[in-house]
C-alpha positions in Angstrom: -168.7 8.6 236.2 -171.7 8.6 238.5 -173.9 5.5 237.7 -177.0 7.7 237.6 -175.5 9.6 234.6 -175.9 6.3 232.6 -179.7 6.8 232.7 -181.3 9.2 230.3 -183.6 10.5 233.1 -183.1 13.8 234.9 -185.0 15.3 237.9 -188.0 15.2 238.5 -188.2 12.0 236.4 -185.1 10.4 237.9 -186.6 8.2 240.7 -183.3 7.1 242.3 -181.3 9.2 244.7 -178.2 7.0 245.0 -176.8 3.8 243.6 -175.5 1.5 246.3 -174.3 -1.5 244.4 -173.8 -2.0 240.7 -172.4 -4.8 238.5 -173.5 -3.9 234.9 -174.9 -6.9 233.1 -175.8 -8.7 236.4 -177.4 -6.7 239.2 -178.0 -3.3 240.8 -179.3 -1.8 244.0 -180.4 1.8 244.5 -182.1 4.0 247.1 -184.8 6.7 247.0 -185.8 8.8 250.1 -189.4 9.9 249.7 -190.0 13.4 250.8 -193.1 15.6 251.2 -191.7 18.1 248.8 -191.0 15.6 246.0 -192.8 16.6 242.8 -194.8 13.3 242.7 -195.8 13.0 246.4 -199.6 13.4 246.8 -201.1 15.8 249.3 -201.6 13.1 251.8 -197.9 12.1 251.6 -198.5 8.9 249.6 -196.6 7.8 246.5 -198.4 6.3 243.5 -197.6 2.7 242.7 -196.7 3.6 239.1 -193.7 5.4 240.4 -192.5 2.2 242.1 -192.7 0.6 238.6 -190.7 3.4 237.2 -188.1 3.1 240.0 -187.8 -0.6 239.3 -187.4 0.0 235.6 -184.6 2.6 236.1 -182.8 0.2 238.5 -183.3 -2.6 235.9 -181.8 -0.4 233.3 -178.7 0.1 235.4 -178.4 -3.7 236.1 -178.8 -4.5 232.4 -176.3 -1.9 231.3 -173.5 -2.8 229.0 -176.0 -3.8 226.3 -175.0 -0.7 224.3 -177.4 2.2 223.8 -180.4 3.1 225.8 -182.9 0.5 227.0 -186.6 0.9 226.6 -189.2 -1.0 228.7 -190.8 -3.5 226.3 -192.9 -5.3 228.9 -193.8 -5.0 232.6 -194.9 -8.4 233.8 -196.1 -9.8 237.1 -196.3 -6.4 238.7 -197.4 -6.6 242.3 -197.7 -3.8 244.7 -198.6 -4.3 248.4 -198.7 -1.8 251.2 -198.4 2.0 251.1 -195.3 4.1 250.4 -195.4 7.4 252.1 -193.2 10.5 252.7 -190.4 9.7 255.1 -189.9 6.1 253.7 -186.6 5.0 252.4 -187.0 2.7 249.4 -184.5 0.1 248.4 -184.8 -1.0 244.8 -182.9 -4.1 243.6 -182.7 -5.7 240.1 -181.1 -8.9 238.9 -180.6 -9.9 235.2 -182.3 -13.2 234.6 -181.8 -13.8 230.9 -180.5 -12.1 227.8 -182.3 -12.7 224.5 -180.5 -10.9 221.7 -181.1 -7.2 222.2 -183.6 -7.9 225.0 -182.9 -8.5 228.7 -185.3 -10.0 231.3 -184.8 -8.5 234.8 -186.5 -9.3 238.1 -186.8 -6.2 240.3 -188.3 -5.4 243.7 -188.7 -2.4 246.0 -188.5 -2.8 249.8 -189.4 -0.5 252.7 -187.9 -1.3 256.1 -187.1 -4.8 254.9 -190.6 -5.5 253.7 -191.2 -6.0 250.0 -193.8 -3.5 248.8 -193.5 -4.0 245.0 -192.1 -6.6 242.5 -192.1 -7.1 238.8 -190.4 -8.9 235.9 -189.2 -6.3 233.3 -188.2 -6.9 229.7 -185.9 -4.2 228.4 -185.0 -3.8 224.8 -181.8 -2.0 223.8 -182.0 0.4 220.8 
């Protein structure tokens, strides 16, 4: 089974192109190649930072997998976004499970472009 099929999202709302590494319940890494013809790319070729948050949340959902059912984002904490993401960039999202609290999972996630961190957040997911 393709790891992306574990997510309830489908294009154009699926923000990941390919899963590179996955250990459900521990960590995940995925890639997104930003193109000019993506549905969410602005006319100037830029990508809104809210899409980086969604990309981190989807990667966090893969990392937290194994909790049974779908995970909903309960909280997005310490979100930082630096720099600009533009068409032609290859984004690497990584997520690591920090703690499990009953049906909730705390995950630290980040997005890098060319080795430079452009976004990071701590995400609380709640399994339903």
